[in-house]
N, C-alpha and C positions, 0 to 999 in steps of 0.2 A: 100212447104213453101210459104206463101203469100208474094208477092212482093209489094213494095211501088208503089204509084200511078204513079210516073214518072220514075219508074225503066227502065233502058235501054236508057233513053234520055240523050243527051249531055247538059251540062250546059254552057250557054253563059253569060259571065259577061263583061260588058263594063262600067268601072268607068267613072266618069265625066271628070277626068283628066288622060291623058295617061302617060306612063313611062318617057316621055320627058318633062312633065309639061305643055303640050298643052291641050286645051279643045277638047274633042271628039265630041262635038256638037257646034262648034264656031258660027253657025248661030242662036243658041238659047242661049247658055251660053258663054259669053266672059270671059276671065280670070279675069277681074275686077269684073264682076258679081259673079263669083265663089268665089273670095276672100272675097267679102262682105257677101256671104252666109256662108262661113266658120267662119267669125267673128261673125255673128249673132247667129249661132246655137252651136258653139264650136267644138272642135276637135273630141270629142267622137261621137256625132251624125253625124257630117259630114263624118267621116270615115265609119260609118256603113251604112248610107243611100245613100251617094253620091259616095263613093269609094268602097263600097261593101266589106269592111274589118271590121269585128266586133272586137272591143276591149273587151276582157273579163272583166266583171265588177270588178273582184278581182284585176285587174291591174290599176284601176283608182285611182289616187291620186290627192290631192288638194295641190299644191305646193305653200306655202306662199311667196316664192321668186318671184312669178308672180304678187304679189300685188304691186301697185304703191303708194308709200308713199307721203303724202302731209301734209302741216301744216296750211293751210288756214282755216279761220272761215267764216261762212255764213254772207253775207252782203245783206240787202234788201234796195233798193233805187229806187225811181221813177218807180215803176211798174215792177221791176224784182228782182230776187234773184241771187246772184253771189257767187261762191266759187272759189276764185282765178280767173283764166281765163275762167271758165266755167259758163254758165247760168243754174241756178238750177230752175226747174219748179215744182218738187214734192218732197215729203218726205214720209217716213213711219216709225212708231215706233211700235215695236212688243215685247210683253212680254211673255216669256215662263216661267210660274211660277212653283215653287216647295215649299216645306216647308221652304226652306232657311237655314235649319240646316246644321251643319258642315259635317255630314256624308251622307246627302241626295244629290239628283241631284241638279245641280246648278239652281238658279233662275236668269234669265238673261233678260235684256231689251236692245234692239238694235235700234239705230237710223241710218237710211240710207237716203241719198239725191240722186236725180236722175236728169240727164241731158237728156231731151227729144230729143235734137238735136243729140248729139254724142252717146247717149245710154250708157253713162258711169254710173257706180254705185259707190257711195261713202259711205264706212262704216265710219260714222263720229264719233260715240261713242258707246261703249258697256258697260253696267252697270251690273256687277256681284254683286248680293245682298246676303249678309249673315246676319243672325240674331243670337243673343245669344241663347244658349240652355235654358237659364233661362227666356227668353222673354215669357210672358204669352199671348201676342197678336202678334204673328209673322206675321200674314197676314196684320194687320194694319200697322205694322212697315214697311213691304215691300211696301204697297200701298203709304205710305208717301214718301218713297224713290223714287218711280216711279213718283209721283207728282212733287217732287223736280227736277227730271230729265227732265220732260216735261217743267217745269217753267224755267229751266236754258236756254232752247233753244226757249222759247216763242212758244211752240207747244201745241196743245190741242186734238189730235186724237191718240189713242193707240189701237192696236189690241192685244187681249189676247187669248191665247190658253185655252179653257175652258174644255178640256178633264181632267178627274180626279180631282186633287186638285184645278185646276183652275176654277171649276164650281161656287165656291162661291166668287171668286175674284171680278167680275164686281160690285156686289152690295156693297161690302166693299169699293171698290175704289170710287164709287159714294158717299157713306156716308162721306168718308174722304175728298173728293173734295168739298162737300157741306160745311163741317166744315171750310175748308180753303178758301171758296168763290172762288173756281177755276172752271171755265167752262171747262168741259171735254166731249169728245165724245168717247164712248167705242165701239169697234167692236169685238164681240165674234166670235171666230174662232174654228171650230172643225176639227181636222185632222184625216184622215182615213189611209193615206198611211204610209208605213214603214218609220221611221225617216231617216235612211241612204239614202233612195232613194229621199226623199224630199230635203235633203241637197245636194246630188250630182246633181240632176236635176236643182236645182235653182242656185247653185254656179258655178259648173264646166264650163258651156258654157261661162259665163261672164269672169271668171278667165282665161280660156284658150285663150280667144280672146283678152286679154290685156286691158279689159275695167273695171277692178275692182280696185278701189282706196281705200286707208285706211289712216285715219288720224294718225299722228305720236303718239298720245296718246294711240291709240289702239294697237300699236306695242308692248307696254309693258304689254298687257293684256294676259289672258289665251287663247284668241282666236287664236293667232299665234301657240301656242303649239298644240291646238286641230287640226288645219289644218295640221300641219306637221305629226301628228300621225294618221290621219283619215284613216280608212280602211272600204270600203263599205260593207264588209261581216264579219267584226269583231266587238267586243265590243269596244265602243269608249267613251271617255269623250268629248262629243260634244255639250254641252248645249249652248255655245255661238254661234256655227255654226248653231244650230237649230233655234236660235232667229234671226240670220242674214237671213237664208233661209226663215223664216216666214215673215220677213219684205220685202223680195224681192217678195214673192208670193201674199201678201195681196193687197187690193185696195189702190192705192196711194192717198195722200192728197195734195191739192195745197198749195204752200208756201204762207203764209199770208204776204202781202207786205203793209208796212205802208207808210204814206206820207213823213216821214222824214227818214234820213239815220240811219240804225241800224246795229250794229255788234254783233253777237251772239257768245260768246265764253264760254268755260267750265271752271269751277273752279274744279281743280283736287285734292285739299287738304281736301276732305271731307271723312268722315267715316260713314258707315251704321251700 
């Protein structure tokens, strides 16, 4: 019987932290440095790469109780953007489109803000778009909803997943933006990775390190239910999380700062 290449060898495992919580290599990795590393990469990657203990993928969960709720709106003033006590440097808006019909996958647009100093991520708003089954132009209706979403926050860059049904969206969105005299920049994005892995790799490290914030308006959305029910090896209703993950992974845009003080807030009494 053919033996494995390392058959008969002993395995030596020395994790970065010993059983007493001390660094095994203090001259290279201080406890503070180790803690910063854990915060940066998240528990799952830290345990597998630095503690040599692999967490089975089926045991990974995205606990919405780890989200930190806030109610601030973005303020831009004198060369900076602020969200409460945090300085906001960048944003991303990502649209994961579908037909928008009642029985189809969700069509979702997510807005995230980023603090380049603290590395915090702020899920500021998530738009779930539904159109009537009687709508003869569902894509135009959705594009107008996304334009209104961008205008509400005075933003003009949106990433769009162009796999499948999304392939026609950029041109329709440009036409609608032209009609409304709205200057827009569209970033087409093609995804090749499995959706569950995209979501887990983007969200889990930030969530587990306590750096993911969520506006209180999002707490009433489907996103929280999606997170609580997420299973990386099962079938999920995860369209909102896919949009959030897409916004985290795409190229960030700089906050547009005006010469006068502005407060950007959402009107939540609208219907699509």
